[in-house]
PAZAPA-4460 file (N, C-alpha, C; in steps of 0.05 Angstrom, whole numbers, plus 32768, in hexadecimal, padded with zeros to 4 digits):
% residues 115
    n_x    n_y    n_z   ca_x   ca_y   ca_z    c_x    c_y    c_z   seq   type   mol
   7EC5   7ECB   7F89   7ED4   7EE0   7F7C   7ECB   7EFB   7F86     1      M     A
   7EDD   7F0D   7F8D   7ED7   7F27   7F96   7ED0   7F3A   7F7F     2      S     A
   7EBF   7F4C   7F85   7EB7   7F5F   7F70   7ECE   7F71   7F67     3      L     A
   7EE0   7F78   7F7A   7EF5   7F89   7F73   7F0E   7F7B   7F6A     4      D     A
   7F0D   7F61   7F68   7F24   7F50   7F5E   7F19   7F3F   7F47     5      A     A
   7F1B   7F49   7F2F   7F11   7F3A   7F19   7F20   7F1F   7F15     6      P     A
   7F13   7F0E   7F06   7F1E   7EF3   7F01   7F3C   7EF3   7EF6     7      E     A
   7F42   7F07   7EE6   7F5C   7F08   7EDB   7F6F   7F1B   7EEB     8      N     A
   7F68   7F21   7F06   7F78   7F31   7F16   7F94   7F22   7F1B     9      A     A
   7FA9   7F33   7F1C   7FC2   7F26   7F23   7FC2   7F1C   7F40    10      P     A
   7FD0   7F07   7F45   7FD3   7EFC   7F60   7FEF   7F02   7F6B    11      I     A
   7FF0   7F0D   7F84   800B   7F13   7F8E   801B   7EFA   7F8F    12      P     A
   8036   7EFC   7F88   8048   7EE6   7F8C   8052   7EE4   7FA7    13      F     A
   804D   7EF9   7FB8   8053   7EF8   7FD5   8043   7F0D   7FE3    14      R     A
   8039   7F06   7FFA   8029   7F18   800A   8031   7F13   8027    15      A     A
   8033   7F28   8036   803B   7F26   8054   8035   7F42   8062    16      Y     A
   8037   7F3F   807C   8034   7F56   808D   804E   7F5C   809B    17      V     A
   8059   7F73   809B   8073   7F79   80A7   806F   7F7E   80C4    18      T     A
   8085   7F7F   80D3   8083   7F84   80F0   8077   7F9F   80F7    19      P     A
   8079   7FB2   80E3   806D   7FCD   80E7   8050   7FCD   80DF    20      Y     A
   8044   7FB7   80D8   8027   7FB6   80D2   8022   7FBB   80B5    21      G     A
   8034   7FBE   80A4   802E   7FC3   8087   8027   7FA9   807B    22      Y     A
   8010   7FAA   806C   8007   7F93   805D   8013   7F96   8040    23      R     A
   8022   7F82   8038   8032   7F84   801F   8028   7F6D   800C    24      V     A
   8024   7F75   7FF3   801E   7F62   7FDD   8032   7F67   7FC6    25      A     A
   8041   7F54   7FBE   8053   7F58   7FA8   8048   7F4B   7F8F    26      L     A
   8048   7F5A   7F79   803D   7F51   7F60   8053   7F53   7F4A    27      Y     A
   8051   7F40   7F37   8062   7F42   7F1E   8051   7F4A   7F09    28      R     A
   804C   7F65   7F06   803B   7F72   7EF2   804A   7F8B   7EE8    29      V     A
   8041   7F92   7ED0   804C   7FAA   7EC5   8040   7FC3   7ED4    30      A     A
   8051   7FD6   7ED9   8047   7FED   7EEA   802F   7FFA   7EDE    31      L     A
   802D   7FFA   7EC2   8017   8008   7EB5   7FFD   7FFA   7EBC    32      G     A
   7FFC   7FE4   7EC6   7FE3   7FD6   7ECD   7FDA   7FDC   7EE9    33      S     A
   7FEA   7FEB   7EF9   7FE2   7FF4   7F13   7FDA   8012   7F13    34      V     A
   7FC3   8019   7F1D   7FBB   8035   7F1E   7FC9   8045   7F32    35      P     A
   7FE3   804B   7F2D   7FF5   8059   7F40   7FF9   8074   7F39    36      A     A
   7FFB   8086   7F4D   8002   80A1   7F4A   801C   80A7   7F59    37      D     A
   8033   80AB   7F4A   804B   80AE   7F58   8051   80CB   7F61    38      F     A
   803C   80DC   7F5E   803D   80F8   7F68   802D   80F9   7F83    39      F     A
   8020   80E4   7F8A   8010   80E3   7FA3   801E   80D5   7FB8    40      A     A
   8019   80DD   7FD1   8022   80D0   7FEA   800E   80B9   7FF2    41      D     A
   8018   80A2   7FF9   8007   808E   8004   7FF9   8095   801E    42      P     A
   7FE3   8089   8025   7FD5   808D   803F   7FE4   807F   8055    43      D     A
   7FE1   8086   806D   7FEB   8079   8083   8005   8084   808D    44      G     A
   8011   8076   80A1   802B   807C   80AD   8041   806E   809E    45      N     A
   8054   807C   8093   8069   806E   8083   8080   8082   8080    46      W     A
   8097   8076   8079   80AE   8085   806F   80B7   8076   8055    47      T     A
   80C5   8084   8045   80D1   8078   802C   80E0   805F   8032    48      F     A
   80F2   8061   8046   8102   804B   804E   80F2   8032   8057    49      E     A
   80DD   8037   8068   80CC   8021   8070   80BD   8014   8059    50      L     A
   80B2   8024   8046   80A4   8019   8030   80B7   8009   801F    51      L     A
   80CF   8013   801A   80E3   8003   8009   80EA   7FE9   8017    52      A     A
   80EE   7FEB   8032   80F4   7FD2   8041   80DC   7FBF   803F    53      E     A
   80C2   7FC9   8043   80AC   7FB8   8043   80A9   7FAA   8028    54      A     A
   80AF   7FB8   8013   80AD   7FAD   7FF9   80C4   7F99   7FF2    55      A     A
   80D9   7F9A   8004   80EF   7F87   7FFF   8104   7F91   7FEB    56      G     A
   8103   7FAB   7FE7   8117   7FB8   7FD4   812D   7FC4   7FE5    57      F     A
   8147   7FBE   7FDF   815C   7FC9   7FEE   8163   7FE3   7FE4    58      A     A
   816E   7FF4   7FF5   8178   800F   7FED   8160   8021   7FE4    59      G     A
   8169   8038   7FD7   8155   804A   7FCF   8157   8051   7FB1    60      S     A
   816D   8048   7FA5   8170   804F   7F88   815D   803F   7F76    61      D     A
   814E   804C   7F66   813D   803E   7F52   8123   8036   7F5F    62      G     A
   811C   803F   7F76   8103   8039   7F84   80F0   8050   7F81    63      I     A
   80D7   804B   7F79   80C4   8060   7F76   80AD   8058   7F8A    64      A     A
   80A2   806E   7F97   808C   806B   7FA9   8074   807C   7F9F    65      V     A
   805D   8072   7F9E   8045   8081   7F98   802E   8076   7FA7    66      G     A
   8016   807D   7F9E   7FFD   8073   7FAA   7FE9   806A   7F96    67      A     A
   7FD9   8057   7F9D   7FC2   804F   7F8C   7FAF   8065   7F89    68      L     A
   7FA7   806D   7F71   7F94   8081   7F6D   7F77   8077   7F6D    69      R     A
   7F74   805C   7F6D   7F5A   804E   7F6F   7F60   8033   7F79    70      E     A
   7F4B   8024   7F82   7F4E   8009   7F8B   7F5C   7FF8   7F75    71      R     A
   7F6E   7FE7   7F7E   7F7B   7FD4   7F6D   7F76   7FB9   7F79    72      F     A
   7F64   7FAA   7F6E   7F5B   7F90   7F78   7F52   7F93   7F95    73      H     A
   7F5E   7F88   7FA9   7F55   7F8A   7FC4   7F63   7FA0   7FD3    74      H     A
   7F75   7FB0   7FC7   7F84   7FC4   7FD4   7F75   7FDE   7FD3    75      H     A
   7F75   7FEE   7FE7   7F65   8007   7FE8   7F73   801E   7FDA    76      P     A
   7F63   8030   7FD0   7F6E   8049   7FC5   7F80   8055   7FDA    77      E     A
   7F97   8060   7FD3   7FA9   806E   7FE5   7FBF   805A   7FF1    78      G     A
   7FBC   8040   7FEA   7FD3   802E   7FF3   7FEC   8035   7FE4    79      A     A
   8003   802F   7FF0   801C   8035   7FE4   8022   8023   7FCD    80      A     A
   802E   802D   7FB8   8038   801E   7FA2   8056   8022   7FA2    81      V     A
   8065   800C   7FA5   8082   800E   7FA6   808D   7FFC   7F8F    82      V     A
   809E   8007   7F7F   80A9   7FF9   7F69   80C5   7FFF   7F63    83      T     A
   80D2   7FED   7F55   80ED   7FF1   7F4C   80ED   7FFE   7F31    84      L     A
   80FE   800F   7F2B   8100   801C   7F10   8111   800B   7EFF    85      D     A
   8106   7FF2   7EF8   8114   7FE0   7EE8   8101   7FD0   7ED6    86      A     A
   8104   7FD2   7EBC   80F3   7FC5   7EA9   80F6   7FA7   7EAC    87      E     A
   810E   7F9D   7EB3   8114   7F82   7EB5   8107   7F74   7ECD    88      S     A
   8100   7F83   7EE2   80F3   7F78   7EFA   80D9   7F85   7EFF    89      R     A
   80C5   7F7D   7EF3   80AA   7F8A   7EF7   809D   7F83   7F11    90      P     A
   80AA   7F8A   7F27   809F   7F84   7F41   8092   7F9D   7F4C    91      H     A
   8079   7F9A   7F55   806B   7FB0   7F61   8061   7FA7   7F7B    92      V     A
   8066   7FB6   7F90   805D   7FB0   7FAA   8046   7FC4   7FB1    93      A     A
   8030   7FB8   7FBA   801B   7FC9   7FC5   801C   7FC6   7FE3    94      I     A
   801F   7FDD   7FF0   8022   7FDD   800E   800D   7FEC   801A    95      V     A
   7FFD   7FE0   802B   7FE9   7FED   803B   7FF5   7FF4   8055    96      E     A
   7FF7   800E   805B   8004   8018   8072   7FF1   801B   8089    97      C     A
   7FF9   8017   80A1   7FE8   8019   80B9   7FE0   8036   80BC    98      P     A
   7FC9   803B   80C7   7FBF   8056   80CB   7FC3   805C   80E8    99      I     A
   7FCA   8075   80ED   7FCE   807F   8109   7FB3   8081   8116   100      A     A
   7FB0   8073   812D   7F96   8076   813C   7F9A   8087   8154   101      Y     A
   7F87   8098   815A   7F88   80A7   8171   7F74   809C   8186   102      E     A
   7F7F   8096   819D   7F6E   8089   81B1   7F62   809F   81C3   103      Y     A
   7F4A   809C   81CB   7F3B   80AC   81DD   7F35   809E   81F7   104      V     A
   7F32   80AE   820C   7F2B   80A1   8226   7F0E   8098   8225   105      T     A
   7F08   8087   8238   7EED   807C   823B   7ED8   8092   823F   106      G     A
   7EE0   80A7   824E   7ECC   80BE   8253   7EC6   80CC   8238   107      A     A
   7ED9   80CF   8226   7ED5   80DC   820C   7EC4   80CA   81FA   108      E     A
   7EC5   80B0   81FE   7EB4   809F   81EE   7E97   809F   81F5   109      L     A
   7E91   80A6   820E   7E75   80A7   8217   7E6A   80C3   8219   110      T     A
   7E79   80D6   8216   7E6F   80F2   8217   7E5E   80F8   81FF   111      R     A
   7E48   8107   8204   7E36   810E   81ED   7E33   812D   81EC   112      S     A
   7E2B   8137   81D5   7E29   8153   81D2   7E11   8159   81C0   113      S     A
   7E04   816F   81C5   7DEE   8178   81B3   7DF8   8188   819C   114      A     A
   7E12   818E   819B   7E1D   81A0   8186   7E1D   8193   816C   115      A     A
***
């Protein structure tokens, strides 16, 4: 058992990685049980459309996107929270977006400085 995933932690009913590298976990939980901030932007590279597609929600009506304000089980703070604005379908998708990496040349990797 993980320290950040208590025994009573919800288990995703579906988990997958999209072709864009988004790690997605779908939960059937009330939104109030997820530490989400819908005024915050998720970390990583994303667009509203790609997050909605990754979560498996069609269109844009009734979809809300926010970010985790703290760790939620094994998901890091800042991961995207995508949900439908529908009491009858308590589906919450946690989407971990890929981070943009900047590559440096081999010379830059071995250069040192006293600064």
